[in-house]
N, C-alpha and C positions, 0 to 999 in steps of 0.2 A: 510365520507372523510372530511377533511379537507385541503383547499391549503392554503398555506399565501407566501407573496413572500421572498425569500434570502434579508439575510443582511448581510452579508459576504459569503465571497470563500478563499480557501486554495490550493497548490499545492507543490506539493516536486520538488526541485533543489538537481544536484550533482556538488560539486565543485571539480575536482583532479589533481590532481598536482603528479609531480615525481622529485626525487634528487639525487644524490650521496650520502646524506646519512638523516639519519633519524632527526638528528633538523634537517635541512634545509629545507629539504619536509615539516615539519609542520613550519617552520616559514614560506615557503612558502603559505600554505595552509592559514593561518591565514591572509598575505596579502591578498589571495583574497578575502578570507572574508570578511573584509574592504575593500578592493573593492565594492562587491555586496553591504553594508550595505551604499557605499556611494552615489550608486548608485540609489538605495532602496531610500534614504533620499531625493534624490534628486528631486523626484517623489509626499512627501509624506506619505513612508511607513515608520511609527517606529521602532524603535531599536526591541522593544519584539517585534514585527510581525516578527522575522525573528529569528526563532529557529532553534539549534541544534537537530539535531534526529540522528546520528552518524558518528564515525569516524573512520577510519580506518586504517591499517596503512600493509601496504605487499611489501616484498621483493619480487624484481622480479633477477634474477637469473646471471649469465651472463657465459658460459662457459672459462674456460684457453685456452683451447685447441678447436683449429677449428674440425666441423666438428662435434660436438653434435646437439641431437637429439632436434626438439623445444620441443619438450616433455619436455627431459630434459633442457630448460631452461628459462621455469617457475616453477619455486616451486619444481620438482622432482630429487632427486636426481638417476643419471641413477643405471636401474637396476645390481643386481649380478646374474650373472648365478650359471650353476652348478659347486660343486670343488671353489666359490669365486672368479671365471673367469668372466669376464666384458663381455660379445657378442659383447658391442656396441664399446670397443676401438681398435682402430687402426693397420694394421697388424702389425710384427713383419718387423723392419727395417729391409733392407740388409747387410747382416754379421751380423744381432746380432743373440746372441745365445737364441734360441727359448724356453729352459724349464731354463734360469736364472732366479734370488730372482735380479734380481734389479730393476728402474723404469724405463727400456724401456716397449712400449707403452704395447707391445704384451703380453709383461708380468709373471708373477703372480704376481699382488697386481699391476695390470694396470692401473687401474680407471683412468680415464680422475680428475683430477682435480678444482671441481666445485669453484667458488670463488661467493661473492655479487656485482654485478652490480650497481644497484639501489633501491631504494623502494618510492615508492607511496603512496600517503596519499588521502584520498577518503575521502566525507563526507556530507551527507543528509543534507539538510538544507529545515523546513518546511515555508513560505514562505503565512503569512495571508492578507485578501487584503478585509480592510474594507466595503469598497465598489464595489461591484459584478461589475456593470457595468465598472470597467477598468481594468477586469482581465489581457484582451490582454495588457497590455500600459502592465500591472505589466512584464510581465510573457518575450516584447519582452526587458523592460529592461535588465530582469535578460539573458537575451542569452546574450546582448551584456557587459554583466559586467563576461562572460566568466562562464555561466554554465550552465549546461545541463539541460530540463526538462527531470521527469521521473514519469509515473503513470499519472495521471486522474486528471482532475479539478473537486473538490471539491465543494459544494454549499449547505450556513446553516443558519438555524434559530437563531435567536439569541436564544432561550430557546425550544431546542427541546425536551426537558422534557413536558413543558409547553404543545406544537402542539402534542404532544403522549397524553398526557394525554388526553386534550379535544376532542381528535379523537376518544376514549376508552369511557369517558364519552355520549357520543352521542350515537356511538353502542349501548350502554346498554340501557339508551333512549328506544333505536329506537327497542331495542328486544320486549322492556317492551308495547312501543306502541301496534306492531302488536301480541304480545300473549291476551295483554285486544281486535284487533279489533275483531280475532280470535274465542274469549271466546262470546260475544257479537253477533255473529252469530251463536253461539250455545244456546243463554240464558243463558248465566253464565256471572261471573264474576271472574278473575284472587284472589288467596290469593297470600299468600309470593310465595319469587323463592327457589326452590330446590335445583336446578343445575345451574349455571352460571360459563360455559368456555370462556376465552379469546381464541381463534384460530386462528388467526394472528393478528399481527398491524407492515406495512413496516412503508419507505417513501425515498424520496430521489430518486422519480422514479422507486421504486423497485416495489412499485405499479402498475405501469403504464405499465410495466414488465409481472407480475399477469393476468392483465387485458388483455393481447394482446395473452400471452398463453394457458390461459382459460375463454376469453371469458364469457361462459355457467354458471361461478362458480361465477361472480366477479361482475356479471353487465358489464351496458358496460359503466352506470356515463354519467357526460359530462365534455365538454374535456379542459385540461387542456389549463389556462391559459399561454403563451409564460414566461417562468424566472420563474414561482410557484411553489413552492415545492410541494408535497402529501402526505401526512398522510395521514394513513387506517389501520383499528385496522376492527375487525369485532368478536362480540359476538354470544354468543349460552346461550339459558337458558331455564327452566323450570318451571314453575313455576305448583304450586294448583289452584284448581278449590275449589273458596269459595263458600260451597251448601250458604251462605245466601245471595250470588248475585243471584241466582236464579230469570229470568224474570219469567213475566209472560204468 
């Protein structure tokens, strides 16, 4: 296991705006995104540390007739029953011909008219914080700018591949050292490795969770320092006995 201090952090925020037209909703969303960028820049967050992950436009339906169900008001056209009769249509007005083919609410073809009401734009933005100690400040700034944090905070090393490789190499060296110790206890020496397998490589707190769930399998280990990232690797290896290395 190798521990390294985190050198950056990131989290996701959502920006949501609603307007009467798609064009206006997109303009409002762009303005809100610029407001977030200005707020972030005021505390030293660079523009390239705000990364748009996704942006979606949603239609919010509005019924032209009162009494339309809430389900129909949010993107669902009212259901048509057998014989093309709308089961949710209002009753036939007094004095109207129940079997008529006009536009009466209860007659044939009396499905309530549904019209578009408004449009909503939702954008998902990733904020990268180069100084992990300032995460709380950046989150609070994003909230004041109208963003809503979603998902967990993620802490990272500058080069996770190097940290993972260091843990894996150390695990391989440790496996060979253990094999040599066991071989010496039997008066032998080890030769080439026959089979080497990587069981698990985990990081960013996953090792701690696995160790807590299966302490007998992963060992107790040293307690992690607050704020450190853990990179854990386990390697299993089979070695040949080297007959020329027999001890007297």
